[in-house]
PyMOL CGO cylinders between C-alpha atoms (Angstrom):
from pymol import cmd
from pymol.cgo import CYLINDER

trace = [
    CYLINDER, -13.52, -32.93, 44.75, -10.82, -33.20, 42.97, 0.3, 1, 1, 1, 1, 1, 1,
    CYLINDER, -10.82, -33.20, 42.97, -9.66, -36.63, 41.09, 0.3, 1, 1, 1, 1, 1, 1,
    CYLINDER, -9.66, -36.63, 41.09, -6.26, -38.02, 40.02, 0.3, 1, 1, 1, 1, 1, 1,
    CYLINDER, -6.26, -38.02, 40.02, -5.40, -38.21, 36.15, 0.3, 1, 1, 1, 1, 1, 1,
    CYLINDER, -5.40, -38.21, 36.15, -5.68, -42.01, 36.35, 0.3, 1, 1, 1, 1, 1, 1,
    CYLINDER, -5.68, -42.01, 36.35, -9.14, -41.64, 37.63, 0.3, 1, 1, 1, 1, 1, 1,
    CYLINDER, -9.14, -41.64, 37.63, -10.19, -39.04, 35.16, 0.3, 1, 1, 1, 1, 1, 1,
    CYLINDER, -10.19, -39.04, 35.16, -8.55, -41.28, 32.20, 0.3, 1, 1, 1, 1, 1, 1,
    CYLINDER, -8.55, -41.28, 32.20, -10.40, -44.49, 33.27, 0.3, 1, 1, 1, 1, 1, 1,
    CYLINDER, -10.40, -44.49, 33.27, -13.66, -42.52, 31.82, 0.3, 1, 1, 1, 1, 1, 1,
    CYLINDER, -13.66, -42.52, 31.82, -12.18, -42.43, 28.68, 0.3, 1, 1, 1, 1, 1, 1,
    CYLINDER, -12.18, -42.43, 28.68, -12.11, -46.27, 28.19, 0.3, 1, 1, 1, 1, 1, 1,
    CYLINDER, -12.11, -46.27, 28.19, -13.71, -48.03, 25.33, 0.3, 1, 1, 1, 1, 1, 1,
    CYLINDER, -13.71, -48.03, 25.33, -13.68, -50.80, 23.22, 0.3, 1, 1, 1, 1, 1, 1,
    CYLINDER, -13.68, -50.80, 23.22, -12.33, -49.10, 19.97, 0.3, 1, 1, 1, 1, 1, 1,
    CYLINDER, -12.33, -49.10, 19.97, -8.82, -49.95, 20.01, 0.3, 1, 1, 1, 1, 1, 1,
    CYLINDER, -8.82, -49.95, 20.01, -8.23, -47.96, 17.06, 0.3, 1, 1, 1, 1, 1, 1,
    CYLINDER, -8.23, -47.96, 17.06, -9.17, -44.92, 18.95, 0.3, 1, 1, 1, 1, 1, 1,
    CYLINDER, -9.17, -44.92, 18.95, -5.84, -43.40, 20.40, 0.3, 1, 1, 1, 1, 1, 1,
    CYLINDER, -5.84, -43.40, 20.40, -7.62, -42.12, 23.68, 0.3, 1, 1, 1, 1, 1, 1,
    CYLINDER, -7.62, -42.12, 23.68, -9.59, -45.25, 24.37, 0.3, 1, 1, 1, 1, 1, 1,
    CYLINDER, -9.59, -45.25, 24.37, -6.45, -47.52, 23.44, 0.3, 1, 1, 1, 1, 1, 1,
    CYLINDER, -6.45, -47.52, 23.44, -4.25, -44.99, 26.01, 0.3, 1, 1, 1, 1, 1, 1,
    CYLINDER, -4.25, -44.99, 26.01, -7.03, -45.37, 28.49, 0.3, 1, 1, 1, 1, 1, 1,
    CYLINDER, -7.03, -45.37, 28.49, -7.38, -49.29, 28.37, 0.3, 1, 1, 1, 1, 1, 1,
    CYLINDER, -7.38, -49.29, 28.37, -3.51, -49.58, 28.82, 0.3, 1, 1, 1, 1, 1, 1,
    CYLINDER, -3.51, -49.58, 28.82, -3.35, -47.29, 31.49, 0.3, 1, 1, 1, 1, 1, 1,
    CYLINDER, -3.35, -47.29, 31.49, -6.44, -48.93, 33.16, 0.3, 1, 1, 1, 1, 1, 1,
    CYLINDER, -6.44, -48.93, 33.16, -4.10, -52.19, 33.03, 0.3, 1, 1, 1, 1, 1, 1,
    CYLINDER, -4.10, -52.19, 33.03, -0.83, -50.64, 34.15, 0.3, 1, 1, 1, 1, 1, 1,
    CYLINDER, -0.83, -50.64, 34.15, -0.19, -51.70, 37.96, 0.3, 1, 1, 1, 1, 1, 1,
    CYLINDER, -0.19, -51.70, 37.96, 2.93, -49.24, 38.28, 0.3, 1, 1, 1, 1, 1, 1,
    CYLINDER, 2.93, -49.24, 38.28, 0.88, -46.15, 36.83, 0.3, 1, 1, 1, 1, 1, 1,
    CYLINDER, 0.88, -46.15, 36.83, 0.98, -43.29, 39.34, 0.3, 1, 1, 1, 1, 1, 1,
    CYLINDER, 0.98, -43.29, 39.34, -2.76, -43.53, 40.60, 0.3, 1, 1, 1, 1, 1, 1,
    CYLINDER, -2.76, -43.53, 40.60, -2.70, -40.83, 42.93, 0.3, 1, 1, 1, 1, 1, 1,
    CYLINDER, -2.70, -40.83, 42.93, -1.18, -38.30, 40.97, 0.3, 1, 1, 1, 1, 1, 1,
    CYLINDER, -1.18, -38.30, 40.97, -2.44, -34.58, 40.19, 0.3, 1, 1, 1, 1, 1, 1,
    CYLINDER, -2.44, -34.58, 40.19, 0.98, -33.87, 38.95, 0.3, 1, 1, 1, 1, 1, 1,
    CYLINDER, 0.98, -33.87, 38.95, 1.70, -33.13, 35.20, 0.3, 1, 1, 1, 1, 1, 1,
    CYLINDER, 1.70, -33.13, 35.20, 5.41, -33.90, 35.39, 0.3, 1, 1, 1, 1, 1, 1,
    CYLINDER, 5.41, -33.90, 35.39, 5.26, -36.93, 37.37, 0.3, 1, 1, 1, 1, 1, 1,
    CYLINDER, 5.26, -36.93, 37.37, 2.91, -38.45, 34.96, 0.3, 1, 1, 1, 1, 1, 1,
    CYLINDER, 2.91, -38.45, 34.96, 4.65, -37.38, 31.85, 0.3, 1, 1, 1, 1, 1, 1,
    CYLINDER, 4.65, -37.38, 31.85, 7.97, -38.55, 33.28, 0.3, 1, 1, 1, 1, 1, 1,
    CYLINDER, 7.97, -38.55, 33.28, 6.62, -41.96, 34.19, 0.3, 1, 1, 1, 1, 1, 1,
    CYLINDER, 6.62, -41.96, 34.19, 4.96, -42.29, 30.70, 0.3, 1, 1, 1, 1, 1, 1,
    CYLINDER, 4.96, -42.29, 30.70, 8.20, -41.06, 28.71, 0.3, 1, 1, 1, 1, 1, 1,
    CYLINDER, 8.20, -41.06, 28.71, 10.37, -43.33, 31.18, 0.3, 1, 1, 1, 1, 1, 1,
    CYLINDER, 10.37, -43.33, 31.18, 8.34, -46.31, 32.06, 0.3, 1, 1, 1, 1, 1, 1,
    CYLINDER, 8.34, -46.31, 32.06, 6.07, -47.33, 29.13, 0.3, 1, 1, 1, 1, 1, 1,
    CYLINDER, 6.07, -47.33, 29.13, 5.72, -47.77, 25.67, 0.3, 1, 1, 1, 1, 1, 1,
    CYLINDER, 5.72, -47.77, 25.67, 2.09, -47.93, 24.91, 0.3, 1, 1, 1, 1, 1, 1,
    CYLINDER, 2.09, -47.93, 24.91, 1.84, -44.27, 24.39, 0.3, 1, 1, 1, 1, 1, 1,
    CYLINDER, 1.84, -44.27, 24.39, 2.81, -43.52, 20.72, 0.3, 1, 1, 1, 1, 1, 1,
    CYLINDER, 2.81, -43.52, 20.72, 2.91, -39.59, 21.06, 0.3, 1, 1, 1, 1, 1, 1,
    CYLINDER, 2.91, -39.59, 21.06, 3.14, -37.51, 24.27, 0.3, 1, 1, 1, 1, 1, 1,
    CYLINDER, 3.14, -37.51, 24.27, 0.91, -35.05, 22.04, 0.3, 1, 1, 1, 1, 1, 1,
    CYLINDER, 0.91, -35.05, 22.04, -1.97, -37.34, 22.92, 0.3, 1, 1, 1, 1, 1, 1,
    CYLINDER, -1.97, -37.34, 22.92, -1.10, -36.96, 26.58, 0.3, 1, 1, 1, 1, 1, 1,
    CYLINDER, -1.10, -36.96, 26.58, -0.81, -33.39, 26.71, 0.3, 1, 1, 1, 1, 1, 1,
    CYLINDER, -0.81, -33.39, 26.71, -4.23, -33.10, 24.84, 0.3, 1, 1, 1, 1, 1, 1,
    CYLINDER, -4.23, -33.10, 24.84, -5.89, -35.36, 27.72, 0.3, 1, 1, 1, 1, 1, 1,
    CYLINDER, -5.89, -35.36, 27.72, -3.94, -33.35, 30.38, 0.3, 1, 1, 1, 1, 1, 1,
    CYLINDER, -3.94, -33.35, 30.38, -5.59, -30.28, 29.28, 0.3, 1, 1, 1, 1, 1, 1,
    CYLINDER, -5.59, -30.28, 29.28, -8.93, -32.03, 29.26, 0.3, 1, 1, 1, 1, 1, 1,
    CYLINDER, -8.93, -32.03, 29.26, -8.48, -33.50, 32.64, 0.3, 1, 1, 1, 1, 1, 1,
    CYLINDER, -8.48, -33.50, 32.64, -7.31, -29.98, 33.94, 0.3, 1, 1, 1, 1, 1, 1,
    CYLINDER, -7.31, -29.98, 33.94, -10.68, -28.34, 32.71, 0.3, 1, 1, 1, 1, 1, 1,
    CYLINDER, -10.68, -28.34, 32.71, -12.69, -31.11, 34.06, 0.3, 1, 1, 1, 1, 1, 1,
    CYLINDER, -12.69, -31.11, 34.06, -11.03, -31.02, 37.72, 0.3, 1, 1, 1, 1, 1, 1,
    CYLINDER, -11.03, -31.02, 37.72, -11.36, -27.51, 38.73, 0.3, 1, 1, 1, 1, 1, 1,
]
cmd.load_cgo(trace, "trace")
């Protein structure tokens, strides 16, 4: 079964806020406006670029999206 990027990123949460993946996942989990059902790269990327300040680099998102697509086939 395919899952949304949001559901994938929730599996990356942790307590180490110095880890950029865990910190990003924690912020996403608290973002009530995040496109929770989306499986579309551009929809999520546009949302992050236009509506958030918790992602320092879109390179991190690109790496996570790649892992998401590998795990969501």
